[in-house]
C-alpha positions as CSV (number, residue, x, y, z in Angstrom):
1,M,28.1,-11.4,-40.8
2,F,31.9,-11.3,-40.9
3,K,32.7,-8.7,-38.3
4,N,35.8,-10.6,-37.2
5,I,37.5,-10.6,-40.6
6,K,39.9,-8.0,-42.0
7,I,40.9,-8.5,-45.6
8,G,43.8,-6.4,-46.8
9,G,44.3,-7.8,-50.3
10,I,43.3,-10.3,-52.8
11,E,45.0,-11.9,-55.8
12,P,42.2,-13.2,-58.2
13,A,44.2,-16.0,-59.7
14,S,47.6,-17.6,-59.0
15,M,49.3,-20.9,-59.9
16,L,52.3,-20.2,-57.6
17,E,50.8,-20.7,-54.1
18,R,49.6,-24.2,-54.8
19,P,51.2,-25.8,-57.9
20,G,48.7,-27.6,-60.1
21,F,45.8,-25.5,-59.0
22,I,44.5,-22.1,-60.0
23,S,43.9,-20.3,-56.7
24,A,42.5,-17.0,-55.5
25,I,44.6,-15.7,-52.6
26,V,43.0,-13.8,-49.8
27,F,45.3,-11.8,-47.5
28,L,44.1,-11.2,-43.9
29,L,45.6,-8.4,-41.9
30,G,47.7,-8.7,-38.7
31,C,50.3,-11.0,-37.4
32,N,51.5,-12.1,-33.9
33,F,55.1,-12.5,-35.2
34,R,57.6,-9.8,-35.8
35,C,60.1,-11.7,-37.9
36,P,62.8,-9.2,-38.8
37,F,63.1,-10.6,-42.3
38,C,59.4,-10.4,-43.1
39,H,58.8,-8.9,-46.6
40,N,55.1,-8.1,-46.0
41,P,55.4,-5.5,-43.3
42,E,52.3,-3.7,-44.5
43,L,50.2,-6.8,-43.5
44,V,51.9,-6.9,-40.1
45,T,52.7,-3.5,-38.6
46,T,50.8,-0.9,-40.6
47,T,47.3,-2.5,-40.8
48,E,45.6,0.8,-40.0
49,E,46.9,2.3,-43.2
50,I,45.5,-0.4,-45.5
51,T,42.1,-0.1,-47.1
52,L,39.9,-3.1,-46.1
53,Y,38.1,-5.2,-48.7
54,P,34.5,-5.8,-47.6
55,T,34.1,-9.5,-47.1
56,E,30.8,-9.7,-48.9
57,E,32.3,-8.0,-52.0
58,V,35.2,-10.5,-51.9
59,L,32.7,-13.4,-51.9
60,K,30.9,-11.9,-54.9
61,M,34.2,-11.6,-56.7
62,L,35.0,-15.2,-55.9
63,K,31.6,-16.4,-57.1
64,A,32.4,-14.7,-60.5
65,K,35.6,-16.8,-60.7
66,K,33.7,-20.1,-60.3
67,G,34.5,-22.4,-63.1
68,W,38.1,-21.5,-63.7
69,V,39.5,-20.9,-60.2
70,D,39.9,-24.2,-58.2
71,S,40.6,-23.1,-54.7
72,V,40.8,-20.1,-52.3
73,I,43.8,-19.9,-50.1
74,F,43.8,-17.7,-46.9
75,T,47.1,-16.2,-46.0
76,G,48.4,-13.1,-44.2
77,G,49.7,-11.8,-42.0
78,E,48.3,-14.7,-39.9
79,P,44.8,-15.7,-40.9
80,T,44.1,-17.8,-37.8
81,L,44.1,-14.6,-35.7
82,H,40.6,-13.9,-37.2
83,P,37.9,-15.6,-35.2
84,G,35.6,-15.4,-38.3
85,L,37.9,-17.4,-40.5
86,P,36.2,-20.8,-40.1
87,L,32.8,-19.2,-41.1
88,L,34.4,-17.6,-44.1
89,I,36.0,-20.9,-45.2
90,K,32.6,-22.6,-44.9
91,E,31.1,-20.0,-47.2
92,V,33.9,-20.6,-49.7
93,R,33.3,-24.3,-49.5
94,K,29.6,-23.9,-50.1
95,M,30.4,-22.1,-53.3
96,G,32.2,-25.2,-54.5
97,F,35.8,-24.1,-54.0
98,Q,38.5,-26.1,-52.3
99,A,40.0,-24.1,-49.3
100,G,43.6,-23.7,-48.3
101,L,45.4,-22.1,-45.3
102,H,48.8,-20.6,-45.0
103,T,49.7,-20.3,-41.3
104,N,52.5,-19.6,-38.8
105,G,51.3,-22.5,-36.6
106,T,50.4,-20.6,-33.5
107,N,46.7,-21.5,-33.4
108,P,46.5,-25.3,-33.5
109,A,43.1,-25.3,-32.0
110,M,41.6,-23.6,-35.1
111,L,43.5,-25.9,-37.4
112,K,42.4,-28.9,-35.5
113,D,38.7,-27.9,-35.9
114,L,39.1,-27.1,-39.6
115,L,40.7,-30.4,-40.3
116,A,38.1,-32.3,-38.2
117,E,35.4,-30.7,-40.3
118,D,37.2,-31.6,-43.5
119,L,37.2,-27.9,-44.6
120,L,40.7,-27.8,-45.8
121,S,42.3,-29.5,-48.8
122,Y,45.7,-27.7,-48.5
123,V,47.7,-26.4,-45.5
124,A,51.0,-24.7,-45.7
125,M,52.9,-24.0,-42.4
126,D,55.9,-21.7,-42.0
127,V,58.6,-23.4,-39.9
128,K,60.7,-20.5,-39.0
129,N,63.6,-22.4,-37.4
130,R,64.5,-25.1,-35.0
131,P,62.4,-24.9,-31.7
132,A,65.3,-23.6,-29.6
133,K,65.8,-20.6,-31.9
134,Y,62.1,-19.8,-32.5
135,G,61.8,-16.7,-30.3
136,E,64.9,-15.1,-31.9
137,T,63.7,-15.9,-35.4
138,V,60.1,-14.5,-34.9
139,G,61.2,-11.5,-33.0
140,I,59.5,-12.4,-29.7
141,K,61.4,-12.8,-26.4
142,D,60.4,-15.8,-24.3
143,F,58.3,-17.2,-27.1
144,D,56.3,-20.4,-26.2
145,V,56.9,-22.8,-29.0
146,E,54.6,-25.5,-27.8
147,P,51.6,-24.4,-29.9
148,V,53.8,-24.5,-32.9
149,K,54.9,-28.0,-32.0
150,E,51.3,-29.1,-31.8
151,N,50.6,-27.5,-35.1
152,V,53.4,-29.6,-36.7
153,R,51.9,-32.7,-35.1
154,L,48.5,-31.9,-36.6
155,M,50.1,-31.4,-40.0
156,L,52.0,-34.7,-39.8
157,N,48.8,-36.6,-38.9
158,A,46.4,-34.9,-41.3
159,K,44.3,-37.2,-43.5
160,P,46.1,-38.4,-46.7
161,E,43.8,-36.3,-48.9
162,V,44.9,-33.1,-47.3
163,D,47.9,-31.6,-49.2
164,T,50.4,-30.4,-46.5
165,I,53.7,-28.5,-46.9
166,F,56.2,-27.0,-44.4
167,R,57.9,-23.9,-45.6
168,T,61.2,-22.5,-44.3
169,T,63.0,-19.3,-45.5
170,A,66.8,-19.6,-45.5
171,V,67.6,-16.3,-43.7
172,P,71.4,-15.7,-43.7
173,D,73.0,-16.1,-40.3
174,L,69.7,-16.6,-38.6
175,V,68.8,-20.0,-40.3
176,T,72.0,-22.1,-40.7
177,E,72.7,-25.4,-42.3
178,E,72.8,-27.0,-38.9
179,D,69.3,-25.5,-38.2
180,I,68.0,-27.0,-41.4
181,E,69.1,-30.4,-40.2
182,E,67.2,-29.9,-36.9
183,I,64.1,-28.7,-38.8
184,G,64.3,-31.8,-40.9
185,K,64.3,-34.0,-37.9
186,W,61.3,-32.1,-36.4
187,I,59.1,-32.5,-39.5
188,K,60.3,-36.0,-40.3
189,G,57.6,-38.0,-42.2
190,G,56.1,-34.9,-43.7
191,K,54.8,-35.0,-47.3
192,K,56.4,-31.9,-48.6
193,A,58.8,-29.1,-47.5
194,A,59.7,-26.0,-49.3
195,L,63.0,-24.1,-48.9
196,Q,62.6,-20.5,-49.9
197,Q,65.3,-17.9,-50.8
198,F,65.5,-14.9,-48.4
199,R,64.5,-11.7,-50.1
200,T,66.1,-8.4,-49.1
201,L,63.2,-6.3,-50.4
202,K,61.2,-4.4,-47.8
203,C,62.1,-6.1,-44.5
204,I,60.6,-5.2,-41.2
205,D,64.1,-4.8,-39.8
206,K,65.9,-2.6,-42.4
207,E,69.3,-4.2,-41.4
208,Y,68.1,-7.4,-43.1
209,E,67.8,-5.5,-46.4
210,K,71.6,-5.3,-46.3
211,K,72.2,-9.0,-45.9
212,T,73.5,-11.2,-48.7
213,P,71.2,-14.2,-49.5
214,Y,72.7,-17.6,-49.4
215,S,74.2,-18.9,-52.7
216,K,72.3,-21.5,-54.7
217,E,75.0,-24.0,-53.8
218,T,74.3,-23.5,-50.1
219,L,70.6,-23.6,-50.6
220,N,70.9,-26.9,-52.6
221,R,72.8,-28.4,-49.7
222,M,70.1,-27.3,-47.4
223,A,67.4,-28.8,-49.6
224,D,69.4,-32.1,-49.9
225,T,69.4,-32.2,-46.1
226,L,65.6,-31.8,-45.9
227,E,65.1,-34.6,-48.5
228,K,66.5,-37.0,-45.9
229,Y,63.4,-36.4,-43.8
230,V,60.4,-35.6,-46.0
231,D,59.0,-37.1,-49.2
232,Q,59.4,-34.1,-51.4
233,V,61.3,-30.8,-51.3
234,E,60.3,-27.8,-53.4
235,R,63.4,-25.7,-54.1
236,E,61.9,-22.2,-54.4
237,F,65.2,-20.5,-55.4
238,I,66.0,-22.0,-58.8
């Protein structure tokens, strides 16, 4: 039934992914980015070494959590690479859960359909950098940023009842204070943005494990900049 789904991990309950909700987190394997600073390389580059979780078993586990888990959030890797994701989300909704998506924004067609069918109550999108620096930031030469721009537009125009948030990781040297200003202009009018501290643990590019993260002073300046453009900024570095 779910041949096009590869689940590499599950967190039964978390309040961190979506504040105010208890969510089960489902990690889908594979990613079309190669961000050098990514701290989940096992979900990106070594998918053949991970034991898959049978989808039917995951659904049984979720059913057992009904009553104290509010929502199920699909993340990765990049979950929209899986053609079976919409069907899986529909199954989760039938069970009475809210559904959320954490995406890198490269499959706006799928997001558009999910939003049109009112299947999502929460969408988080990684905004890696300003458009002009996207390819460099995601590790892909000659990257076409247009799908990402379309995904941003969909997020900005989502129905009011859909909780949306843009997330940016402050990677030293790669994402500068000037870049944050341009990102803010790009997502202007958004409900929420989150500025995340760069973590040196287990990066795809080992050279990034040697970098020194930005100071809290610098991060607060960056967050202040974002606050000029969006309604609320979550400072995920305090």
